[in-house]
C-alpha positions as a LaTeX table, in Angstrom:
\begin{tabular}{lrrr}
\hline
Residue & $x$ (\AA) & $y$ (\AA) & $z$ (\AA) \\
\hline
Met1 & $-3.69$ & $-76.73$ & $-138.30$ \\
Pro2 & $-2.10$ & $-75.41$ & $-135.65$ \\
Asp3 & $-4.96$ & $-72.31$ & $-135.60$ \\
Asp4 & $-7.62$ & $-75.73$ & $-135.96$ \\
Leu5 & $-6.20$ & $-76.66$ & $-132.95$ \\
Thr6 & $-6.00$ & $-74.27$ & $-130.87$ \\
Arg7 & $-9.35$ & $-72.60$ & $-131.66$ \\
Glu8 & $-10.14$ & $-75.96$ & $-130.72$ \\
Thr9 & $-8.62$ & $-76.16$ & $-127.06$ \\
Ala10 & $-9.09$ & $-72.97$ & $-125.93$ \\
Arg11 & $-13.41$ & $-74.04$ & $-127.72$ \\
Leu12 & $-12.20$ & $-77.37$ & $-124.83$ \\
Ala13 & $-11.13$ & $-74.85$ & $-121.66$ \\
Asp14 & $-14.44$ & $-72.53$ & $-122.26$ \\
Glu15 & $-16.18$ & $-76.56$ & $-122.25$ \\
Val16 & $-14.21$ & $-77.22$ & $-119.42$ \\
Ala17 & $-14.71$ & $-74.21$ & $-117.28$ \\
Arg18 & $-18.02$ & $-73.99$ & $-118.53$ \\
Leu19 & $-19.04$ & $-77.93$ & $-116.72$ \\
Asn20 & $-16.54$ & $-77.16$ & $-113.16$ \\
Ala21 & $-19.33$ & $-73.57$ & $-112.36$ \\
His22 & $-22.52$ & $-76.44$ & $-113.06$ \\
Arg23 & $-23.83$ & $-76.79$ & $-109.81$ \\
Phe24 & $-23.64$ & $-80.79$ & $-109.13$ \\
Val25 & $-20.41$ & $-79.39$ & $-110.23$ \\
Arg26 & $-19.93$ & $-77.77$ & $-107.02$ \\
Val27 & $-21.86$ & $-79.81$ & $-104.99$ \\
Gln28 & $-19.37$ & $-83.15$ & $-105.23$ \\
Asn29 & $-16.10$ & $-80.66$ & $-104.91$ \\
Ser30 & $-17.64$ & $-80.48$ & $-101.47$ \\
Val31 & $-17.70$ & $-82.57$ & $-99.17$ \\
Trp32 & $-20.13$ & $-81.38$ & $-96.74$ \\
Ala33 & $-21.94$ & $-79.90$ & $-99.32$ \\
Leu34 & $-22.70$ & $-83.55$ & $-100.61$ \\
Leu35 & $-23.36$ & $-84.92$ & $-96.68$ \\
Trp36 & $-26.08$ & $-83.28$ & $-97.10$ \\
Phe37 & $-27.16$ & $-83.40$ & $-100.12$ \\
Gln38 & $-27.20$ & $-87.55$ & $-99.67$ \\
Phe39 & $-28.67$ & $-86.81$ & $-96.59$ \\
Leu40 & $-31.48$ & $-84.98$ & $-97.78$ \\
Arg41 & $-31.33$ & $-87.09$ & $-100.77$ \\
Gly42 & $-32.22$ & $-90.39$ & $-98.01$ \\
Leu43 & $-34.48$ & $-88.44$ & $-96.16$ \\
Ala44 & $-37.59$ & $-88.78$ & $-99.74$ \\
Phe45 & $-36.52$ & $-91.55$ & $-100.91$ \\
Gly46 & $-36.63$ & $-92.90$ & $-97.01$ \\
Leu47 & $-40.81$ & $-91.15$ & $-96.66$ \\
Gly48 & $-41.53$ & $-91.82$ & $-99.85$ \\
Thr49 & $-41.20$ & $-95.16$ & $-100.03$ \\
Ala50 & $-43.30$ & $-95.30$ & $-96.29$ \\
Val51 & $-45.47$ & $-92.75$ & $-98.32$ \\
Gly52 & $-46.66$ & $-95.32$ & $-101.25$ \\
Ala53 & $-46.14$ & $-98.43$ & $-99.60$ \\
Thr54 & $-48.73$ & $-97.16$ & $-96.88$ \\
Val55 & $-50.81$ & $-96.06$ & $-100.35$ \\
Leu56 & $-49.88$ & $-99.92$ & $-101.53$ \\
Val57 & $-51.36$ & $-101.39$ & $-99.39$ \\
Ser58 & $-54.60$ & $-99.65$ & $-97.90$ \\
Ala59 & $-55.69$ & $-100.24$ & $-101.78$ \\
Leu60 & $-55.36$ & $-103.49$ & $-101.55$ \\
Val61 & $-56.51$ & $-104.61$ & $-98.84$ \\
Val62 & $-59.91$ & $-101.84$ & $-99.64$ \\
Leu63 & $-60.11$ & $-104.13$ & $-103.10$ \\
Leu64 & $-59.85$ & $-107.39$ & $-101.42$ \\
Ser65 & $-62.36$ & $-105.96$ & $-98.96$ \\
Gln66 & $-64.74$ & $-105.59$ & $-101.65$ \\
Val67 & $-64.05$ & $-109.08$ & $-103.39$ \\
Glu68 & $-66.75$ & $-111.35$ & $-100.69$ \\
Phe69 & $-67.59$ & $-113.70$ & $-104.02$ \\
Val70 & $-64.06$ & $-115.65$ & $-103.59$ \\
Pro71 & $-64.50$ & $-117.69$ & $-100.65$ \\
Ile72 & $-61.15$ & $-117.17$ & $-100.42$ \\
Leu73 & $-59.97$ & $-114.03$ & $-100.85$ \\
Gly74 & $-63.40$ & $-112.58$ & $-99.34$ \\
Asp75 & $-61.97$ & $-114.51$ & $-95.97$ \\
Leu76 & $-57.86$ & $-113.67$ & $-96.25$ \\
Ala77 & $-59.05$ & $-109.25$ & $-97.38$ \\
Lys78 & $-61.75$ & $-110.04$ & $-93.90$ \\
Arg79 & $-59.14$ & $-110.47$ & $-91.27$ \\
Ile80 & $-56.13$ & $-109.22$ & $-92.58$ \\
Ile81 & $-59.43$ & $-105.59$ & $-92.07$ \\
Asp82 & $-59.95$ & $-107.19$ & $-88.29$ \\
Glu83 & $-56.39$ & $-107.79$ & $-87.72$ \\
Ile84 & $-54.96$ & $-104.11$ & $-88.65$ \\
Arg85 & $-58.11$ & $-102.68$ & $-86.68$ \\
Gln86 & $-57.53$ & $-104.34$ & $-83.57$ \\
Gln87 & $-53.83$ & $-102.38$ & $-83.26$ \\
Pro88 & $-54.07$ & $-99.82$ & $-81.79$ \\
\hline
\end{tabular}
């Protein structure tokens, strides 16, 4: 029984050492590295959100501009396109 406990403790120590050597844990241990990582993550998130919203809205406007047989949607799409074209 004591040998099993010693062996399990050694295995646990090896796993903890392996986890501490992992890149994610090393980044979490350094405040400056964590701040830099979170800053870059925020930039990527903001850029992805802006690009994704732009693509989605432009695809929606193009799709709506093709729908002219429904009077309400056709007029709405036409007004949106006219408003976009008037912007400098």
